[in-house]
C-alpha positions in Angstrom: -0.1 -0.1 -0.1 2.8 2.8 1.2 4.7 1.7 -2.8 1.5 2.6 -4.5 0.4 6.0 -2.2 4.1 6.6 -2.9 4.0 6.0 -6.6 0.9 8.2 -6.6 3.0 10.8 -4.6 5.6 11.2 -7.2 3.2 11.1 -10.4 1.3 13.7 -8.8 4.4 16.0 -7.9 5.8 15.1 -11.7 2.7 16.3 -13.1 1.9 19.2 -10.6 5.2 20.5 -12.2 4.7 19.9 -15.9 1.3 21.4 -16.0 1.8 24.5 -13.3 5.4 25.0 -14.6 6.5 28.5 -12.8 3.0 30.5 -12.9 1.4 29.7 -9.2 2.5 32.5 -6.9 3.7 30.2 -3.5 4.9 26.8 -6.0 2.7 25.1 -3.4 1.2 21.7 -4.5 -2.5 21.2 -4.1 -4.1 18.0 -4.1 -8.1 17.4 -4.3 -8.9 14.0 -3.2 -12.5 12.1 -3.3 -12.9 9.3 -1.6 -16.6 7.4 -1.8 -16.5 6.8 2.0 -14.8 6.3 5.5 -16.8 3.2 6.3 -14.9 1.1 5.4 -10.7 0.7 7.3 -9.5 0.3 3.3 -10.6 4.1 2.8 -9.8 4.9 6.0 -6.5 3.7 5.9 -5.6 4.9 2.7 -7.0 8.5 3.4 -4.0 8.4 6.5 -1.2 6.9 4.5 -2.2 10.1 2.1 -2.0 12.7 4.2 1.3 11.9 5.7 2.7 11.0 2.5 1.5 14.6 1.3 2.8 16.2 4.8 5.9 14.5 3.7 6.0 16.0 0.6 5.1 20.1 1.4 1.8 18.8 -0.4 -1.6 20.5 0.6 -3.7 17.9 0.1 -8.1 18.8 0.4 -10.3 15.9 1.4 -13.7 15.0 0.6 -15.7 12.5 1.5 -18.4 11.1 -0.3 -20.4 9.1 2.5 -21.1 6.5 -0.1 -23.2 9.3 -1.9 -22.4 9.7 -5.7 -24.5 12.9 -5.9 -22.0 14.6 -2.7 -19.7 12.8 -4.4 -19.7 14.7 -7.7 -20.9 18.4 -5.4 -17.9 17.9 -3.6 -15.6 17.0 -6.4 -16.8 20.1 -8.8 -15.9 22.3 -5.6 -12.4 20.9 -5.3 -12.2 22.1 -9.4 -13.8 24.8 -8.6 -10.9 25.6 -5.8 -8.1 25.6 -8.7 -6.1 22.3 -7.1 -3.6 21.3 -9.4 -4.7 17.3 -9.4 -7.3 15.7 -8.6 -7.7 11.8 -6.8 -11.0 10.4 -7.5 -11.8 6.7 -6.1 -15.6 7.2 -7.1 -17.9 5.9 -6.0 -20.1 5.1 -9.3 -18.0 4.6 -12.2 -20.5 6.1 -14.5 -21.6 9.0 -12.6 -17.8 10.3 -11.5 -17.4 10.8 -15.8 -19.2 14.4 -15.2 -16.4 15.0 -12.3 -13.5 14.0 -15.2 -15.0 15.9 -17.6 -15.3 19.3 -15.7 -12.1 18.9 -14.5 -10.7 18.6 -18.3 -12.3 21.7 -19.3 -10.4 23.4 -16.5 -6.9 21.8 -17.3 -7.2 19.2 -14.2 -5.4 16.3 -14.9 -7.6 13.4 -12.9 -5.9 10.0 -11.5 -8.7 7.3 -11.1 -7.8 5.9 -7.9 -8.5 2.1 -7.2 -12.0 1.9 -9.2 -11.6 3.2 -13.7 -14.0 5.6 -13.7 -15.5 4.5 -17.2 -17.9 6.9 -19.6 -15.6 9.3 -20.5 -12.3 9.5 -23.0 -10.6 12.3 -21.1 -9.3 10.7 -18.1 -6.0 11.5 -17.8 -4.3 8.6 -15.3 -5.7 5.4 -13.5 -3.5 4.0 -10.5 -5.0 0.3 -8.8 -4.0 -3.0 -7.7 -3.5 -6.0 -9.4 -5.9 -7.7 -8.5 -5.2 -11.0 -10.2 -2.0 -11.0 -8.5 -3.7 -10.2 -5.4 -5.1 -13.2 -5.7 -2.7 -15.7 -7.0 -0.4 -14.3 -3.8 -3.8 -15.0 -1.1 -3.9 -18.4 -2.5 -0.3 -19.3 -2.2 0.1 -18.2 1.2 -2.9 -20.3 2.8 -1.8 -23.6 0.5 1.7 -23.0 2.9 0.4 -22.4 5.6 -2.3 -25.0 5.9 -0.9 -27.1 2.5 -3.6 -30.3 3.2 -7.4 -29.8 3.3 -10.2 -28.6 1.8 -10.4 -24.7 0.9 -13.9 -23.1 0.4 -13.8 -19.5 -2.1 -15.7 -16.9 -0.7 -15.9 -13.4 -3.4 -17.7 -10.5 -3.1 
């Protein structure tokens, strides 16, 4: 997880340098982060990790939580765009509905990173960053079969 967040922050810093040049008054990079919820541990962890990485990098991170409400996420993300963030990281509550956010950011010249869930129904998405879910499954399978080499297994997904 830390490697992904570090990669994300490096991408953002690089992207912001190329997209804003020296035109900013204070040269401080401002990142908008829109997360779908804080009701799941993984999103809480991601938020905390990104906040720590942003602080360490000297980046201002503006965080919005959508509370599993696509309309709220749309409103919050468009507010971040209106504030003129340099980059928007968007983990969509609804991948198709989030396309309007991407299109709005594109009009304002703000790059969007779709985080963990691919935003669909748009051709203007700049980046997509996620996990290799197939590899995650393979590693889980390897771990469990080494830990318990004999017996019956039940695979539950969802």
